[in-house]
C-alpha positions in Angstrom: 62.4 -58.7 61.2 60.3 -55.9 62.4 60.9 -54.6 66.0 58.4 -52.9 68.4 59.2 -49.2 68.9 60.7 -49.7 72.3 63.2 -52.2 71.0 63.8 -50.3 67.7 64.9 -47.2 69.7 67.6 -49.3 71.4 69.2 -50.5 68.2 72.8 -49.4 67.5 73.2 -46.1 65.7 76.0 -43.8 64.6 77.5 -41.6 67.3 77.1 -38.5 65.1 74.4 -37.5 62.6 76.9 -35.7 60.3 80.4 -36.1 58.9 80.2 -32.4 57.9 77.2 -30.6 59.5 74.3 -30.0 57.0 76.4 -31.2 54.0 77.6 -34.8 54.5 75.4 -37.1 56.7 77.1 -40.1 58.3 76.6 -43.0 55.9 74.5 -40.8 53.6 74.3 -40.0 49.9 75.2 -36.6 48.5 75.3 -35.4 44.9 77.3 -32.3 44.0 76.7 -31.1 40.5 77.6 -28.1 38.3 78.7 -27.0 34.9 82.3 -27.9 33.9 85.1 -25.9 35.6 82.9 -24.7 38.5 85.2 -26.3 41.1 83.4 -29.6 41.9 86.6 -31.6 42.4 88.2 -28.8 44.4 85.1 -28.6 46.6 85.4 -32.3 47.3 89.2 -32.0 47.9 88.6 -29.2 50.4 86.2 -31.3 52.3 88.6 -34.3 52.2 91.5 -32.1 53.4 89.5 -30.8 56.4 88.2 -34.3 57.4 91.6 -35.9 57.1 93.5 -33.1 58.8 91.2 -33.2 61.8 90.1 -29.6 61.4 87.1 -28.5 63.5 85.2 -27.2 60.5 85.1 -26.8 56.7 84.4 -23.1 55.9 82.4 -22.7 59.1 80.4 -26.0 58.8 81.4 -28.1 61.8 83.1 -31.5 61.1 81.7 -34.1 63.5 83.5 -37.2 62.2 87.2 -37.3 61.1 88.9 -40.2 59.5 90.3 -41.5 56.2 88.7 -40.4 52.9 88.7 -42.5 49.7 88.7 -40.6 46.3 88.0 -42.5 43.1 89.0 -40.1 40.3 88.4 -41.4 36.7 87.5 -38.1 35.0 90.9 -36.3 34.8 94.3 -37.4 33.5 96.8 -38.3 36.2 99.2 -35.6 35.1 96.7 -32.8 35.7 95.4 -34.4 38.9 99.0 -34.5 40.3 99.3 -30.8 39.7 96.1 -30.1 41.6 97.1 -32.3 44.6 100.6 -30.8 44.8 99.1 -27.4 45.9 97.2 -28.8 48.8 98.2 -29.3 52.4 97.3 -32.7 53.8 98.5 -33.1 57.4 96.7 -36.3 58.6 95.6 -36.0 62.2 96.6 -39.7 62.7 98.5 -42.4 60.7 95.2 -43.9 59.6 93.5 -40.6 58.7 94.7 -40.0 55.2 93.5 -39.4 51.7 93.4 -42.6 49.6 93.5 -42.1 45.8 92.7 -44.3 42.8 92.5 -43.2 39.2 91.8 -44.8 35.8 95.1 -46.6 35.8 94.4 -48.3 39.1 90.9 -49.7 38.6 90.6 -53.3 37.5 88.8 -52.5 34.3 88.7 -49.3 32.2 86.2 -47.9 31.3 85.0 -48.6 34.8 81.5 -50.1 34.9 79.8 -50.7 38.3 77.1 -52.6 36.4 79.5 -55.1 34.9 77.7 -58.5 35.1 81.0 -60.1 36.2 80.9 -57.7 39.2 84.7 -57.2 38.9 84.4 -53.5 39.7 82.0 -54.0 42.6 84.3 -56.6 44.3 87.4 -54.4 43.8 85.7 -51.3 45.3 84.2 -53.2 48.2 87.5 -55.0 49.1 89.5 -51.8 48.7 87.3 -49.8 51.0 87.0 -52.6 53.6 90.8 -52.1 54.1 90.6 -48.3 54.2 87.3 -48.0 56.2 86.7 -44.4 55.1 84.2 -42.0 56.7 83.7 -40.5 53.2 84.1 -41.9 49.7 84.2 -39.5 46.7 83.2 -40.6 43.2 84.5 -38.3 40.5 82.4 -38.5 38.3 79.1 -40.4 38.5 78.8 -40.5 34.7 82.2 -42.3 34.4 81.6 -45.2 36.7 78.9 -47.0 34.6 78.0 -47.6 30.9 74.3 -47.3 31.2 71.7 -44.7 30.3 71.9 -42.0 32.9 68.4 -40.8 32.1 66.9 -44.2 32.9 65.6 -44.5 36.4 65.9 -48.3 36.5 69.6 -48.1 35.4 70.4 -45.4 37.9 68.7 -47.3 40.7 71.0 -50.2 40.0 74.0 -47.9 39.8 73.3 -46.4 43.2 72.4 -49.7 44.8 75.7 -51.2 43.7 77.6 -48.2 44.9 75.9 -48.1 48.3 76.4 -51.8 48.8 80.1 -51.6 47.9 80.9 -48.5 50.0 78.8 -49.1 53.1 79.1 -47.8 55.8 81.0 -44.9 54.3 79.2 -41.7 53.3 79.2 -41.2 49.5 79.8 -37.9 47.7 79.0 -38.2 44.0 80.2 -35.5 41.6 78.2 -35.0 38.4 77.2 -32.5 35.8 74.3 -30.0 35.6 71.6 -30.2 33.0 71.8 -27.8 30.1 70.0 -24.5 30.9 66.3 -24.6 30.2 63.9 -21.6 30.1 62.8 -22.4 33.7 66.5 -22.5 34.8 67.3 -19.1 33.3 64.1 -17.7 34.9 65.1 -19.2 38.2 61.8 -21.1 38.5 62.9 -24.7 38.4 63.6 -26.7 41.5 67.2 -27.4 42.7 66.3 -31.1 42.7 65.6 -31.0 39.0 68.8 -29.3 37.9 71.3 -32.2 38.0 71.9 -34.2 34.8 70.3 -37.6 34.3 67.3 -39.4 35.9 65.4 -37.6 38.6 65.7 -40.8 40.6 69.3 -39.7 41.5 68.1 -36.5 43.2 65.3 -38.2 44.9 67.6 -40.8 46.4 70.1 -38.2 47.8 70.1 -37.1 51.4 71.7 -33.8 50.3 71.9 -32.1 46.8 74.5 -29.4 46.2 74.8 -27.2 43.2 78.0 -25.2 42.4 78.1 -22.2 40.1 81.0 -19.8 39.6 79.7 -17.7 42.5 77.2 -19.8 44.5 77.0 -23.0 46.5 73.3 -23.9 46.9 72.2 -27.0 48.8 69.1 -28.7 50.1 68.7 -31.8 52.2 66.2 -34.0 54.0 67.1 -32.3 57.3 67.6 -28.7 56.0 65.8 -26.2 53.9 67.5 -24.7 50.9 70.7 -22.7 51.8 72.7 -20.5 49.5 76.3 -19.3 50.0 78.5 -16.9 48.1 81.7 -18.7 47.1 85.0 -18.1 45.3 88.0 -20.2 44.3 91.4 -19.7 45.8 93.7 -18.5 42.9 96.6 -20.6 44.2 95.0 -23.9 45.3 91.7 -23.8 43.5 89.9 -24.7 46.7 86.4 -23.3 47.4 86.0 -20.5 49.9 82.7 -19.3 51.3 82.5 -15.5 51.2 80.1 -14.9 54.0 78.3 -11.5 54.4 80.1 -10.0 57.4 76.8 -8.5 58.7 75.3 -12.0 58.9 78.3 -13.6 60.7 77.4 -14.8 64.2 81.0 -14.2 65.2 80.9 -10.4 64.4 80.7 -9.3 68.1 83.5 -11.8 69.0 85.7 -10.4 66.2 85.1 -6.9 67.5 85.9 -7.9 71.1 89.1 -9.7 70.1 90.3 -6.8 68.0 89.6 -4.4 70.8 91.3 -6.5 73.4 94.5 -7.3 71.4 94.7 -3.8 69.9 95.4 -2.6 66.4 99.1 -3.4 66.7 98.4 -7.1 67.0 99.2 -9.2 63.9 96.4 -10.8 61.8 97.6 -14.2 62.8 97.4 -13.5 66.6 93.9 -12.1 66.2 92.8 -15.0 64.0 94.3 -17.5 66.4 92.3 -16.1 69.3 89.2 -15.8 67.2 89.5 -19.5 66.2 89.8 -20.5 69.9 86.7 -18.5 70.9 84.5 -19.5 68.0 85.7 -23.2 67.9 86.6 -23.0 64.2 89.7 -23.7 62.2 92.4 -21.1 61.8 91.7 -20.8 58.0 88.0 -20.0 58.7 89.0 -17.4 61.4 91.4 -15.7 58.9 88.7 -15.6 56.2 86.2 -14.1 58.7 88.7 -11.6 59.9 89.6 -10.5 56.4 85.9 -9.9 55.7 85.7 -7.8 58.9 88.7 -5.8 57.9 87.1 -4.9 54.6 84.3 -3.1 56.5 86.7 -1.0 58.6 88.2 2.4 57.7 91.7 1.3 58.8 92.8 -2.3 57.9 94.9 -4.3 60.4 98.5 -5.2 59.5 98.6 -8.4 57.6 101.6 -10.6 58.6 
């Protein structure tokens, strides 16, 4: 039923607005798309690692809600997926905060079809997540979880409705592919919301849309304007790193103060640890920012 404003404002609501600030809203829908081999899965795994491990931020974006993460991966053979996961470092911040995985061999039916009239997949997903109670559920990829026409808005409305119903109250991160380049895309004149493959209904339904290229992460949400970050992939783990312009870092003065106070003889780890403490970020983010700072200096600090 409808409620008067005074009553409505007293209704229960989530403690935080974001799981990851500006990127993953609590209970929200996010679509991350890009061409093949642009690091979409590694982007999702990096987010999952930071959320599960209890890190204060992911690449400088504060994490407001930690907890378990569920990852449904039906796009890559298990053997290749195992090799990816073996390079990562999951250190759950509590026994219940862990990464839960399912692949094509663990789902009740394959090909997986969320639109199955028998609702086998919907029930399996809902029952599985009810046990895990994840703060974030990752679907890799959107195209592989249904057998319908991805260009049809009615079909995609049903797909998203079934997913939201099965995964609620978890936030949903959907990985998908980009459209083939058009004349507008190559000229940079088409809108970010039109660049994901399939029906435009998907982009319209999202709270945040993220595009990954080999060098950029571009995102736009209901609560934020369009933001663009320079990125790179770690050669060992494949995880996505944000390569911030050191002149635009709000922590520049803090870095300079810490370096001055500890002196040039201090190890990189000691400086990064103090920097992380003062800027309320993770050690990995502090190290990345410190390295960017070092590149602007005539004499690099000792790397330990």
